[in-house]
C-alpha positions in Angstrom: 75.6 -1.9 7.9 74.7 -5.6 7.5 73.1 -5.7 10.9 71.1 -2.6 10.0 69.7 -4.4 7.0 68.8 -7.5 9.0 67.0 -5.4 11.6 65.1 -3.5 8.8 64.1 -6.8 7.2 63.0 -8.3 10.5 60.9 -5.3 11.5 59.3 -5.1 8.1 58.5 -8.8 8.2 56.9 -8.5 11.6 54.9 -5.4 10.5 53.7 -7.4 7.4 52.7 -10.4 9.6 50.8 -8.2 12.1 49.0 -6.4 9.3 47.9 -9.7 7.9 46.8 -10.9 11.3 44.7 -7.7 11.9 42.9 -8.4 8.6 42.2 -11.9 9.7 41.0 -10.8 13.1 38.4 -8.5 11.4 37.1 -11.5 9.4 36.9 -13.9 12.3 35.3 -11.3 14.7 32.6 -10.4 12.1 31.8 -14.1 11.7 31.8 -15.1 15.3 28.4 -15.5 17.0 29.8 -16.3 20.5 30.0 -13.0 22.4 32.8 -14.1 24.7 34.9 -15.2 21.8 34.2 -12.0 20.0 35.3 -9.9 23.0 38.5 -12.0 23.5 39.4 -11.7 19.8 38.7 -7.9 19.9 41.0 -7.6 22.9 43.8 -9.5 21.1 43.3 -7.4 18.0 43.4 -4.2 20.0 46.6 -5.3 21.6 48.1 -6.2 18.3 47.1 -2.9 16.8 48.9 -1.1 19.7 52.0 -3.2 19.1 51.8 -2.6 15.4 51.6 1.2 16.0 54.6 1.2 18.3 56.7 -1.0 16.0 55.7 1.2 13.0 56.8 4.4 14.9 60.2 2.8 15.8 60.7 1.6 12.3 59.9 5.1 10.9 62.3 6.7 13.4 65.1 4.4 12.4 64.5 4.9 8.7 63.3 1.3 8.2 60.0 2.4 6.9 59.0 5.4 4.8 55.4 6.6 4.9 53.5 7.6 1.9 53.3 11.4 1.3 50.4 13.1 3.2 47.3 13.7 1.1 46.5 17.3 0.2 43.2 18.9 1.3 42.0 18.7 -2.3 42.8 15.0 -2.5 40.9 14.3 0.8 37.9 16.3 -0.4 37.9 14.3 -3.7 37.9 11.0 -1.9 35.2 12.2 0.5 33.1 13.2 -2.6 33.6 9.8 -4.1 32.4 7.9 -1.1 29.5 10.2 0.0 
């Protein structure tokens, strides 16, 4: 059981770091005026997003991460109405 907890903590730490990096990429990309730099950062971000998704799926399968409950149709419509 102790190894399971260490694995869970490591995976959640990596997910947290990747999520933070993805936020930072968005900021840097939006502020970059060099097209080549923008494209390079977008490629790195896309790669990190793919890795984050794969790690998230593995974490969820192993029970390391529990997703929030799915929103109901009514909740989705309420949010759509608020942002429209």
